C-alpha positions as CSV (number, residue, x, y, z in Angstrom):
1,M,88.6,40.1,-91.2
2,K,91.4,41.8,-89.2
3,T,89.3,41.6,-86.0
4,T,88.7,37.9,-86.5
5,T,92.4,37.3,-87.1
6,R,93.4,39.3,-84.0
7,L,90.9,37.4,-81.9
8,T,92.2,34.1,-83.2
9,E,95.7,35.1,-82.3
10,L,94.7,36.1,-78.8
11,R,92.8,32.9,-78.2
12,E,95.9,30.9,-79.3
13,Q,98.0,32.9,-76.8
14,M,95.3,32.2,-74.1
15,N,95.5,28.4,-75.0
16,D,99.2,28.4,-74.6
17,V,99.0,30.2,-71.2
18,T,96.3,27.8,-70.0
19,Q,98.4,24.8,-70.9
20,K,101.3,26.2,-69.0
21,I,99.1,26.8,-66.0
22,V,97.8,23.2,-66.2
23,D,101.3,21.8,-66.4
24,L,102.4,23.9,-63.4
25,F,99.2,22.9,-61.5
26,Q,100.1,19.2,-62.1
27,E,103.6,19.9,-60.7
28,R,102.1,21.7,-57.7
29,Q,99.7,18.8,-57.0
30,N,102.6,16.4,-57.1
31,I,104.4,18.5,-54.5
32,S,101.2,18.6,-52.4
33,E,101.1,14.8,-52.4
34,E,104.6,14.7,-51.0
35,I,103.7,17.3,-48.4
36,G,100.7,15.2,-47.4
37,K,103.0,12.2,-46.9
38,E,105.3,14.2,-44.7
39,K,102.4,15.5,-42.6
40,E,101.1,12.0,-42.1
41,K,104.6,10.8,-41.1
42,N,104.9,13.6,-38.5
43,N,101.2,13.6,-37.4
44,L,100.6,17.2,-38.5
45,A,97.2,18.8,-39.4
46,I,96.4,19.2,-43.0
47,L,95.2,22.8,-42.5
48,D,98.0,25.3,-41.6
49,L,96.2,28.6,-41.5
50,N,99.3,30.7,-40.8
51,R,101.1,29.1,-43.7
52,E,98.2,29.7,-46.1
53,N,97.9,33.4,-45.1
54,E,101.7,33.7,-45.6
55,V,101.4,32.2,-49.1
56,I,98.6,34.7,-50.1
57,E,100.5,37.7,-48.7
58,N,103.6,36.8,-50.6
59,V,101.8,36.3,-53.9
60,L,100.0,39.6,-53.6
61,K,103.2,41.6,-53.2
62,D,103.8,41.8,-56.9
63,V,100.2,41.9,-58.1
64,S,98.5,45.1,-59.3
65,D,95.6,46.5,-57.2
66,A,93.2,45.8,-60.1
67,N,94.0,42.1,-59.9
68,K,94.5,41.5,-56.1
69,M,90.9,40.3,-55.5
70,T,90.8,37.8,-58.3
71,T,94.3,36.6,-57.6
72,T,93.3,36.0,-53.9
73,I,90.4,33.9,-55.1
74,L,92.7,31.9,-57.4
75,V,95.3,31.2,-54.7
76,R,92.6,30.2,-52.2
77,E,91.2,27.7,-54.7
78,L,94.8,26.3,-55.3
79,L,95.3,25.9,-51.6
80,A,92.0,24.1,-51.2
81,L,92.9,21.7,-54.0
82,S,96.2,21.2,-52.4
83,R,94.6,20.3,-49.1
84,L,92.3,17.9,-51.0
85,K,95.4,16.2,-52.5
86,Q,97.1,16.0,-49.2
87,S,94.0,14.4,-47.6
88,S,93.8,11.7,-50.3
89,N,96.9,10.0,-49.0
90,L,96.0,10.0,-45.3
91,E,94.2,7.3,-43.4
92,L,91.5,9.8,-42.4
93,S,89.4,8.4,-39.6
94,R,86.2,10.4,-39.7
95,G,84.9,9.1,-36.4
96,N,81.5,9.8,-37.9
97,D,80.9,6.8,-40.2
98,L,77.3,5.6,-40.1
99,P,76.9,2.3,-38.3
100,K,75.5,-0.6,-40.2
101,S,71.9,0.1,-41.4
102,E,69.2,-1.5,-39.4
103,P,65.4,-1.7,-40.2
104,I,63.2,0.7,-38.2
105,P,62.0,-1.4,-35.4
106,E,58.3,-2.3,-35.1
107,G,56.5,-0.3,-32.5
108,P,54.7,3.0,-31.8
109,V,55.5,6.3,-33.5
110,A,55.8,9.4,-31.4
111,F,54.8,12.9,-32.4
112,Q,54.4,16.3,-30.8
113,G,50.9,17.5,-30.0
114,V,47.5,15.9,-29.6
115,P,45.3,14.1,-32.2
116,G,44.6,16.4,-35.1
117,A,48.1,17.9,-35.1
118,W,50.0,18.1,-38.4
119,G,52.6,15.8,-36.8
120,E,50.0,13.1,-36.2
121,Q,48.8,13.4,-39.8
122,A,52.4,13.1,-41.1
123,A,53.0,10.0,-38.8
124,G,49.8,8.5,-40.1
125,K,50.9,8.9,-43.8
126,L,54.4,7.5,-43.1
127,F,53.3,4.7,-40.8
128,P,49.6,4.1,-41.5
129,D,49.4,0.8,-39.5
130,R,51.2,1.8,-36.4
131,E,50.1,3.1,-33.0
132,V,51.0,6.7,-32.4
133,I,52.1,8.3,-29.1
134,E,51.3,12.0,-28.4
135,C,54.0,14.1,-26.7
136,E,53.7,17.5,-25.2
137,Y,57.0,18.8,-26.4
138,F,59.5,18.0,-29.2
139,E,62.0,17.0,-26.6
140,D,59.6,14.4,-25.3
141,V,59.5,12.7,-28.8
142,F,63.3,12.3,-28.6
143,A,63.1,11.0,-25.0
144,K,60.6,8.3,-25.9
145,I,62.9,7.0,-28.6
146,K,65.9,7.0,-26.4
147,N,64.1,5.1,-23.6
148,G,62.5,2.6,-26.0
149,E,58.9,3.7,-25.5
150,A,58.7,4.6,-29.2
151,A,60.3,2.9,-32.2
152,C,60.7,6.2,-34.0
153,G,59.4,9.7,-34.1
154,V,58.0,12.2,-36.6
155,V,58.9,15.9,-36.1
156,P,58.8,19.0,-38.3
157,I,62.1,20.5,-39.2
158,E,61.3,23.1,-41.9
159,N,58.4,25.0,-43.4
160,S,58.4,26.3,-47.0
161,R,57.4,29.8,-45.8
162,T,58.8,30.3,-42.4
163,G,62.0,28.3,-42.7
164,A,63.8,26.0,-40.3
165,I,62.5,24.9,-36.9
166,G,65.7,25.6,-34.9
167,E,64.6,23.6,-31.8
168,V,64.5,20.4,-33.7
169,Y,68.0,20.9,-35.1
170,D,69.3,21.5,-31.6
171,L,67.6,18.3,-30.3
172,L,69.0,16.2,-33.1
173,R,72.6,17.0,-32.0
174,K,71.8,16.8,-28.3
175,N,70.1,13.4,-28.4
176,S,72.3,11.7,-31.0
177,C,69.3,10.4,-33.0
178,Y,69.4,9.6,-36.7
179,I,67.3,10.9,-39.5
180,V,65.9,7.8,-41.3
181,G,63.2,9.4,-43.5
182,Q,61.3,12.5,-44.5
183,M,58.1,13.7,-46.1
184,W,56.9,17.0,-47.3
185,V,53.3,17.5,-46.1
186,K,50.9,20.1,-47.6
187,I,49.7,22.4,-44.9
188,R,46.2,23.9,-45.3
189,Q,45.6,26.1,-42.2
190,S,42.0,26.9,-41.4
191,L,40.3,29.2,-38.9
192,L,38.3,27.1,-36.4
193,G,35.6,28.1,-34.0
194,V,32.7,26.6,-31.9
195,P,29.5,26.0,-33.9
196,G,27.6,29.2,-34.8
197,T,30.7,31.5,-34.5
198,T,31.1,34.2,-37.1
199,L,34.2,36.3,-37.8
200,H,32.6,39.2,-36.0
201,D,32.4,37.2,-32.8
202,V,36.1,36.4,-32.7
203,R,38.4,38.3,-30.4
204,E,41.3,35.9,-29.7
205,I,43.3,33.5,-31.9
206,L,45.1,30.5,-30.5
207,S,47.7,28.5,-32.4
208,H,51.4,27.4,-32.6
209,R,53.9,30.2,-33.4
210,E,54.7,28.7,-36.8
211,A,51.0,28.6,-37.8
212,L,50.5,32.2,-36.8
213,N,53.4,33.3,-38.9
214,Q,52.2,31.3,-41.8
215,C,48.9,33.1,-41.8
216,G,50.2,36.6,-41.2
217,R,48.4,38.4,-44.1
218,F,45.1,37.0,-43.1
219,L,45.5,37.9,-39.5
220,K,46.5,41.5,-40.3
221,K,43.0,42.1,-41.6
222,Y,41.5,41.8,-38.1
223,N,42.2,43.4,-34.8
224,W,42.5,40.1,-32.9
225,D,44.7,39.2,-30.0
226,L,47.1,36.4,-30.9
227,F,48.2,33.7,-28.3
228,E,50.8,31.0,-28.8
229,V,50.2,27.5,-27.7
230,S,52.3,24.3,-28.1
231,N,50.5,22.9,-31.1
232,T,47.7,23.7,-33.6
233,A,45.6,20.8,-32.4
234,V,46.1,21.8,-28.8
235,A,44.7,25.2,-29.9
236,A,41.6,23.5,-31.4
237,K,41.1,21.4,-28.3
238,T,41.4,24.4,-26.1
239,V,38.8,26.3,-28.1
240,T,36.4,23.4,-27.7
241,E,37.0,23.2,-23.9
242,R,36.4,27.0,-23.5
243,G,33.3,26.9,-25.7
244,E,33.4,30.6,-26.3
245,K,32.6,32.3,-29.7
246,R,35.2,34.9,-28.9
247,V,38.0,32.4,-29.2
248,A,39.1,30.7,-32.4
249,A,42.0,28.5,-33.4
250,I,44.2,28.1,-36.5
251,G,44.6,24.4,-37.3
252,S,43.7,21.6,-39.7
253,R,40.3,20.5,-40.9
254,R,41.0,17.1,-39.2
255,A,41.3,19.0,-35.8
256,A,38.0,20.7,-36.5
257,E,36.3,17.3,-37.0
258,L,37.9,15.7,-33.9
259,Y,37.0,18.5,-31.6
260,G,33.6,19.4,-33.0
261,L,34.5,22.8,-34.4
262,E,33.4,24.6,-37.5
263,V,35.7,25.9,-40.2
264,L,35.2,29.7,-40.2
265,E,37.7,30.3,-43.0
266,D,39.5,27.7,-45.1
267,N,43.0,27.9,-46.6
268,I,44.1,31.0,-44.8
269,S,47.9,30.4,-45.2
270,D,49.8,33.3,-47.0
271,D,51.2,30.7,-49.4
272,L,48.6,28.3,-50.8
273,N,51.5,25.9,-51.6
274,N,52.5,25.9,-47.9
275,R,54.4,22.7,-47.0
276,T,56.2,21.4,-44.0
277,R,59.1,19.0,-44.0
278,F,58.7,16.3,-41.4
279,I,61.6,14.0,-40.6
280,V,61.5,10.5,-39.2
281,I,64.0,10.0,-36.3
282,A,65.3,6.7,-34.8
283,A,67.9,5.4,-32.4
284,K,69.8,3.6,-35.2
285,P,70.4,4.6,-38.9
286,C,68.3,3.1,-41.6
287,Y,69.4,3.5,-45.3
288,D,69.6,1.6,-48.5
289,E,70.3,2.0,-52.2
290,N,67.1,4.1,-52.5
291,S,68.4,6.8,-50.1
292,T,69.0,10.1,-51.9
293,M,69.8,12.5,-49.0
294,M,72.4,12.8,-46.4
295,S,72.3,15.2,-43.4
296,V,75.4,16.2,-41.6
297,T,76.3,18.6,-38.7
298,F,79.6,20.2,-38.1
299,S,81.4,23.1,-36.4
300,T,84.3,25.2,-37.5
301,Q,86.9,27.5,-36.2
302,H,85.8,31.1,-35.9
303,R,87.9,32.5,-38.8
304,S,87.5,33.8,-42.3
305,G,87.1,30.9,-44.8
306,A,86.5,28.2,-42.3
307,L,83.0,27.3,-43.6
308,A,84.2,27.4,-47.2
309,A,87.0,25.0,-46.3
310,V,84.5,22.4,-45.1
311,L,82.2,22.8,-48.0
312,E,84.8,22.9,-50.8
313,P,85.4,19.1,-51.0
314,I,81.7,18.5,-51.4
315,G,81.6,20.9,-54.3
316,L,84.8,19.6,-55.8
317,Y,83.3,16.1,-55.9
318,N,80.3,17.5,-57.7
319,I,77.9,16.7,-54.8
320,N,75.0,19.1,-54.5
321,L,74.5,20.9,-51.2
322,S,70.7,21.5,-51.0
323,R,70.4,23.3,-47.7
324,I,72.5,24.7,-44.8
325,E,71.4,26.1,-41.5
326,S,73.4,27.6,-38.7
327,R,72.6,27.5,-35.0
328,P,74.4,29.5,-32.3
329,V,76.4,27.5,-29.7
330,S,78.0,30.5,-27.9
331,P,78.7,34.1,-28.7
332,G,80.6,34.0,-32.1
333,S,80.4,30.2,-32.3
334,Y,78.0,28.3,-34.6
335,R,77.1,24.8,-35.4
336,F,76.0,24.0,-39.0
337,F,73.5,21.6,-40.3
338,A,73.6,20.7,-44.0
339,D,71.6,18.5,-46.4
340,I,73.5,16.8,-49.3
341,E,71.8,15.2,-52.3
342,T,73.6,11.9,-52.6
343,S,73.4,8.2,-52.1
344,P,75.4,6.8,-49.2
345,F,77.0,4.4,-51.8
346,A,78.0,7.2,-54.3
347,N,81.5,7.0,-55.8
348,G,83.9,9.4,-54.1
349,L,81.5,10.2,-51.2
350,D,83.7,8.7,-48.6
351,E,86.7,10.7,-49.7
352,A,84.7,13.9,-50.0
353,I,83.2,13.5,-46.5
354,A,86.5,12.5,-45.0
355,T,88.2,15.6,-46.5
356,A,85.4,17.9,-45.4
357,A,85.6,16.4,-41.9
358,S,89.3,17.0,-41.8
359,Q,88.6,20.8,-42.2
360,A,86.1,20.9,-39.3
361,E,86.5,21.0,-35.6
362,Y,83.6,18.6,-35.3
363,F,81.7,16.6,-38.0
364,E,78.9,14.0,-37.7
365,I,76.6,12.3,-40.2
366,L,73.0,12.6,-39.0
367,G,71.6,10.1,-41.4
368,C,71.0,8.9,-45.0
369,Y,67.4,8.5,-46.1
370,D,64.8,8.8,-48.9
371,T,62.4,11.7,-49.3
372,K,58.6,11.4,-50.0
373,E,56.0,13.8,-51.1
374,E,52.5,13.7,-49.8
375,E,50.2,12.1,-52.3
C-alpha cells in the first residue's frame, strides 16, 4: 500500500511539472511567433545556426553530465518547433509547387532495353494499348520525353533486394521530369540458353548488373565467367546471335520465347519475392485525388542536424516518410530523394512542405502519383 501511495504522489508531482512545462512552452511559442514576424519584416532567414548552437551551449552549462545528452535532444526539439512556428507566419514561396495537373498525353511509351526486357513488360502492363519505343540507355528514355518522341517513359528505380538504381535518381533531377505513376513488378529471373544446352555446357553468363546481383547465390554454385550488358533482354538476344552452348543469359521467360531460347533453370533469384519498382515519367505532372505518394528531392548544408531540420516538419505534421536515398553531388555534398505517403490535397501538407523547404538549400517536388501492384 505504501508503495502505491508513494507512486501516486510521484505521478502527481510529475503531472504538476508537465503542466508547468506545457504552460512555459506555450509562452515560448508565442515569443517564437513574434520573432517570426520580426524576421519577415527584416527579410532574415528562419534558421540561425550560430544562435541555435549558442542556446544549446548556454543551457548545458548548468546541466549534470548524466542529463546532457537528453537535455540536448529536448532543446533541439524545442528549437525545431520554434522554427515551425516562425515559418507559419511567413509568406513562404516554395518555388517548387507542382504546376497544374495534366493528363498523360497520348502517344508512345519509352523503355530501356529491347523487347523482352522487364521495362517493356512493365510498360505493357501500365499502358497495354500503346506503342512502345525501345531505348539503349536510361538517359535515352528521358531524352525522348523531352524532345516529344515519347509521351512518357517507364524506368526502374528500385529493386526489393538490391535497392535503389542511382542512375535513374540522377537523371530525374538532371532532366526535370515528373513522376506520374509507379508499379511494383514481380521479377522471376531465369537462366536462358540456346536449345539443347545443359548446365555443364555453360561457361559464360550475360546479363544486366542488377540481375547478376539478384541471382548471386545461384551463380556462386558454378565457376562461370560473368559479363555485364545493358539489359537482360539484350543478354538473351546476344546469346541467340552467338548461338553457342557455352553462353547463357539471365532474363525473363518472355525473352526466352522472343529469341528462341530454352529455360535452363527457372526462378533463380535469391529472393523468390523479388520485385522491381518501375516509375512512369512525363514532361508534366499528373495527379488527382487518388494519388497517395509524393516524391521530393532536396539538398542541405553540410552540417550536423541539417537533414533532420528538413525532415522534422514532415514528421511533426504526422506525414509518413516511406523512403529516403542520398546521391553524392561533390565530395562531402549530397542530394536527397524522399518518398512521402500523402495525398497532394492533404490538410497541412502545404505548410509542412513549405517549412521543410525553408530548411533546405534546394527543394523540389518530383511528382504526386498513385502506386499499383502487378496483378
